[in-house]
C-alpha positions in Angstrom: -9.4 11.9 -9.4 -7.9 15.4 -10.0 -7.1 15.9 -6.3 -5.4 12.5 -6.1 -3.3 13.4 -9.1 -2.4 16.7 -7.6 -1.4 15.0 -4.4 1.2 12.9 -6.4 2.8 16.1 -7.6 2.8 17.7 -4.1 4.5 14.7 -2.7 7.0 14.5 -5.5 8.2 18.1 -5.0 7.8 18.2 -1.3 9.3 14.8 -0.4 11.4 13.6 -3.3 12.8 16.9 -4.7 13.0 19.0 -1.6 13.7 16.5 1.1 15.5 13.8 -1.0 13.2 11.1 0.4 14.1 8.9 -2.7 12.1 5.9 -1.5 8.9 7.9 -1.9 9.5 7.9 -5.7 8.8 4.1 -5.6 5.2 5.0 -4.5 4.7 7.9 -6.9 6.2 6.9 -10.2 5.3 4.2 -12.6 8.1 1.8 -13.5 7.8 2.9 -17.2 8.2 6.6 -16.3 10.1 8.8 -18.7 10.8 12.5 -19.2 9.4 13.0 -22.7 11.0 16.5 -22.8 13.2 18.2 -20.2 15.2 21.4 -20.7 17.4 20.9 -17.7 18.1 17.2 -17.2 21.8 16.4 -17.8 20.9 12.9 -18.9 17.8 10.9 -20.1 15.4 10.4 -17.2 13.8 7.0 -17.6 12.2 4.8 -14.9 12.1 5.3 -11.2 15.9 5.1 -11.0 16.1 7.9 -13.5 13.9 10.3 -11.4 15.9 9.4 -8.3 19.2 10.1 -10.0 17.9 13.4 -11.4 16.7 14.5 -7.9 20.2 13.8 -6.5 22.0 15.5 -9.4 19.8 18.7 -9.2 20.1 18.8 -5.4 23.9 18.6 -5.6 24.2 21.1 -8.4 21.6 23.7 -7.3 20.7 23.1 -3.6 17.3 24.7 -4.2 13.8 24.3 -3.0 10.9 23.7 -5.4 7.8 25.8 -4.6 4.5 25.1 -6.4 2.9 28.3 -7.6 0.0 26.8 -9.4 -1.3 23.2 -9.8 -4.0 22.4 -12.4 -5.4 18.9 -13.1 -7.7 17.7 -15.8 -8.2 14.1 -16.9 -4.9 12.3 -16.7 -2.7 15.5 -16.8 -1.4 17.7 -14.1 0.3 21.0 -14.8 2.6 22.6 -12.2 3.9 26.1 -12.4 7.0 26.1 -10.1 9.7 28.2 -8.8 13.1 26.8 -7.8 14.5 29.0 -5.0 18.1 28.7 -3.9 18.7 27.7 -0.3 20.8 29.9 1.8 23.1 29.2 4.7 21.7 26.6 7.1 18.9 25.7 4.7 17.1 29.0 4.9 16.0 31.1 1.9 18.7 32.1 -0.5 19.0 35.0 -2.9 15.6 35.4 -4.5 17.2 37.0 -7.6 18.6 33.6 -8.5 15.1 31.9 -8.5 14.3 29.9 -11.6 10.7 29.5 -12.9 9.2 26.7 -15.0 6.2 24.6 -16.0 6.0 20.9 -15.7 3.3 18.7 -17.3 2.7 15.3 -15.9 0.6 12.4 -17.2 -0.8 9.9 -14.7 -1.5 6.2 -15.5 -2.6 3.5 -13.1 -2.4 6.0 -10.2 1.2 6.9 -10.8 3.3 9.4 -12.7 4.3 8.0 -16.1 5.4 10.9 -18.3 6.6 14.5 -17.8 7.4 17.5 -20.0 9.7 20.0 -18.3 10.0 23.6 -19.5 12.4 25.7 -17.3 13.0 29.4 -18.2 16.8 29.8 -18.1 16.9 33.0 -20.0 16.9 35.3 -16.9 19.8 33.3 -15.5 21.7 33.6 -18.7 21.1 37.3 -18.7 22.3 37.6 -15.1 25.5 35.7 -15.9 26.2 37.7 -19.0 26.3 34.7 -21.4 23.8 36.2 -23.9 24.8 38.3 -26.8 24.1 42.0 -26.2 21.0 42.1 -28.5 19.3 39.5 -26.2 20.4 40.8 -22.8 
């Protein structure tokens, strides 16, 4: 079962997040899906429509590609350590110094993604933009 759960995550990042194949979300996500906790979502992410809306919003705001660094599954949980890398001109790799790292924890129910906890490390970006007080930079 662990490999099947991991495949849901691979397809989510590869097809929904990176390629904006939003119809794939209908296959991967449970109708009762919700982000239990999300440090970057600009709005509550609830249901399949919520995940589609977030994918579009993040793509428009960041134009990045999600890369899975680690994928661990046990029971009904899958943990993904990810990097969001900006896309450069013509879709190629962008400036690696603007990459953002995070961890997402998913829960699977009835063969679909039903819950997610998102922890994105924004501190390096804040340092780079100079928005932190000097004692934290």
